[in-house]
C-alpha positions as CSV (number, residue, x, y, z in Angstrom):
1,M,53.7,-23.5,-35.6
2,S,55.5,-20.5,-35.3
3,T,54.2,-16.8,-35.9
4,E,57.8,-15.6,-36.3
5,S,58.2,-16.0,-40.1
6,S,61.3,-14.0,-41.6
7,A,59.7,-13.7,-45.3
8,P,56.7,-11.9,-46.3
9,T,53.6,-13.6,-47.6
10,E,53.3,-14.1,-51.4
11,G,51.5,-10.9,-51.7
12,G,54.5,-8.8,-49.7
13,E,52.4,-8.4,-46.7
14,P,54.3,-8.3,-43.4
15,T,54.1,-11.4,-41.4
16,T,56.0,-10.8,-38.2
17,E,55.1,-8.8,-35.3
18,A,58.3,-6.6,-35.8
19,E,57.2,-6.3,-39.7
20,L,53.7,-5.2,-38.7
21,E,54.9,-2.7,-36.3
22,A,57.3,-1.3,-39.2
23,R,54.4,-1.2,-41.4
24,I,52.0,0.4,-38.9
25,A,54.8,3.1,-38.0
26,E,55.1,3.8,-41.9
27,L,51.6,4.2,-42.5
28,E,51.1,6.6,-39.5
29,E,53.8,8.7,-41.0
30,Q,52.0,8.7,-44.3
31,V,48.9,9.7,-42.6
32,A,50.9,12.5,-40.6
33,G,52.1,13.8,-43.9
34,L,48.7,13.9,-45.4
35,E,47.2,15.8,-42.5
36,T,50.1,18.2,-42.6
37,A,49.5,18.7,-46.3
38,V,45.9,19.5,-45.7
39,E,46.7,22.0,-43.3
40,D,49.1,23.8,-45.6
41,D,46.2,23.7,-48.2
42,Q,44.0,25.9,-45.7
43,K,43.1,29.3,-47.2
44,K,44.6,32.3,-45.6
45,M,43.3,35.7,-45.3
46,T,44.4,38.8,-43.7
47,I,42.3,42.0,-43.4
48,V,43.6,45.3,-42.5
49,A,40.8,47.4,-40.9
50,T,41.8,51.1,-41.0
51,K,38.7,52.9,-40.6
52,G,36.7,53.3,-37.1
53,S,33.3,54.5,-38.5
54,F,30.2,52.8,-37.7
55,D,29.6,51.6,-41.3
56,M,33.2,50.7,-41.8
57,A,33.3,48.4,-38.7
58,Y,30.9,45.9,-40.2
59,P,32.7,44.7,-43.5
60,P,36.1,43.2,-42.0
61,L,34.1,41.6,-39.0
62,I,31.6,40.1,-41.5
63,L,34.2,38.8,-44.0
64,A,36.6,37.4,-41.0
65,S,33.7,35.5,-39.5
66,T,32.6,34.1,-42.9
67,A,36.1,33.1,-43.9
68,A,36.7,31.4,-40.7
69,A,33.4,29.6,-41.3
70,F,34.8,28.1,-44.4
71,G,37.8,26.8,-42.3
72,W,40.1,29.6,-43.4
73,E,42.8,31.1,-41.1
74,V,41.9,34.7,-40.8
75,I,43.8,37.7,-39.2
76,V,42.3,41.2,-39.0
77,F,45.1,43.9,-38.3
78,H,43.3,47.0,-36.8
79,T,45.5,50.2,-37.2
80,F,44.8,54.0,-36.8
81,W,40.8,54.5,-36.5
82,G,40.2,50.9,-37.3
83,L,41.5,50.3,-33.7
84,D,38.3,51.6,-32.2
85,I,36.5,48.7,-33.5
86,L,38.2,46.6,-31.0
87,H,38.1,49.2,-28.1
88,E,35.6,48.0,-26.0
89,E,34.2,51.2,-25.0
90,N,34.8,53.3,-28.0
91,S,33.1,50.5,-30.4
92,K,29.8,51.1,-28.8
93,D,30.0,54.9,-29.9
94,L,31.1,54.7,-33.4
95,K,29.3,57.0,-35.7
96,L,28.1,56.9,-39.2
97,S,29.4,59.7,-41.3
98,A,26.8,61.6,-43.4
99,V,29.2,63.8,-45.1
100,G,30.9,62.6,-48.2
101,N,29.0,59.4,-48.1
102,P,27.6,58.8,-51.6
103,N,25.0,56.4,-50.3
104,M,23.4,59.0,-48.0
105,P,20.1,59.9,-49.4
106,M,20.7,64.0,-48.7
107,P,23.2,66.4,-50.2
108,N,26.4,66.9,-48.2
109,A,25.4,70.6,-47.5
110,L,22.4,69.2,-45.2
111,A,24.5,66.4,-44.1
112,A,27.1,68.8,-42.9
113,L,24.7,70.1,-40.3
114,P,25.2,69.6,-36.4
115,G,23.6,66.3,-35.3
116,M,23.3,64.7,-38.9
117,D,25.9,62.1,-38.3
118,S,24.3,61.2,-34.8
119,M,20.6,61.0,-36.9
120,A,22.3,58.9,-39.4
121,T,24.1,56.6,-37.1
122,K,20.7,56.2,-35.0
123,M,18.7,55.3,-38.0
124,M,21.4,52.7,-39.1
125,R,21.2,51.1,-35.9
126,K,17.4,51.0,-36.0
127,K,17.8,49.3,-39.2
128,I,20.3,46.8,-38.3
129,D,18.1,46.1,-35.1
130,D,15.1,45.9,-37.2
131,N,16.9,43.5,-39.7
132,G,17.9,41.0,-36.9
133,T,21.6,41.9,-38.0
134,A,24.4,41.2,-35.3
135,T,26.0,44.3,-33.6
136,I,29.5,45.0,-33.6
137,E,29.9,43.3,-30.3
138,E,28.2,40.2,-31.4
139,L,30.5,40.2,-34.5
140,I,33.5,40.6,-32.5
141,E,32.5,37.9,-30.5
142,L,31.6,35.6,-33.1
143,S,35.0,36.2,-35.0
144,L,37.0,35.3,-31.8
145,E,34.8,32.1,-31.3
146,S,35.5,31.2,-34.9
147,G,39.2,31.5,-34.6
148,V,39.8,34.8,-36.0
149,E,42.8,36.6,-34.6
150,L,41.8,40.2,-34.1
151,Q,45.1,42.1,-33.9
152,A,45.6,45.6,-32.5
153,C,48.7,47.7,-34.0
154,Q,50.8,48.4,-31.4
155,M,51.9,51.7,-32.6
156,T,48.6,52.9,-32.8
157,V,47.9,51.7,-29.3
158,E,50.8,53.7,-28.2
159,L,49.8,56.7,-30.5
160,M,46.4,56.7,-29.2
161,D,47.5,56.5,-25.7
162,Y,45.3,53.2,-25.4
163,D,45.9,50.6,-22.6
164,E,45.8,46.8,-23.4
165,D,43.0,46.5,-21.2
166,D,40.6,48.7,-23.2
167,F,40.2,46.1,-25.8
168,Y,37.9,43.1,-25.9
169,D,38.9,39.9,-24.1
170,G,40.7,37.8,-26.8
171,V,42.0,40.6,-29.0
172,T,45.9,40.1,-29.5
173,T,47.9,43.2,-28.9
174,G,51.3,44.1,-29.2
175,V,51.5,43.5,-32.7
176,G,53.7,45.6,-35.1
177,A,53.7,46.4,-38.8
178,A,56.3,43.8,-39.6
179,T,54.2,40.8,-38.2
180,A,51.3,42.3,-40.2
181,L,53.3,42.3,-43.4
182,Q,54.6,39.0,-42.8
183,H,51.0,37.5,-42.6
184,M,50.0,39.5,-45.5
185,A,52.7,37.7,-47.4
186,E,51.9,34.3,-46.3
187,S,47.9,34.9,-47.1
188,D,46.0,34.0,-50.1
189,V,43.8,36.9,-49.7
190,Q,44.8,40.4,-48.6
191,L,42.2,43.2,-48.0
192,L,42.5,46.8,-47.1
193,V,39.3,48.0,-45.5
């Protein structure tokens, strides 16, 4: 009895090896199309980080690493003072500004005294440590490990006279505003921090 039948079975199923191979190829194509559709449905977020104070380093990194944990594609574009978050040396010395901060439990006249920013920063670092909250360095590492693309604005790198080696390993340098705008246009969520 021959396995080479030219007619499909009663239910329309393929019966020859060539028909089976053609059907497998068709199904593989359908699966690939479904995988592409799932990838296209992936949420995208772009965050623009413009502030480089101690307290403003946390929001973009927490939001980015959380979104990445949910499977989102995340890009954080750091520009102007926000670039110091990615600067390996400067990020270790970010300060919390006591002046003009409505959440500081002291009047601006007192907050403006010399040393108050350092004191407020020291108090906040202690609170973060006592609470077991991740440090800025740990959040950068977590973000990069989670697939977040941390970008350094090329114009700001040049303006601040930084070198590409000044940034944490894994930071994407040489990114211009046009590229950042393209990412924003393609994103489901855009945040300015």
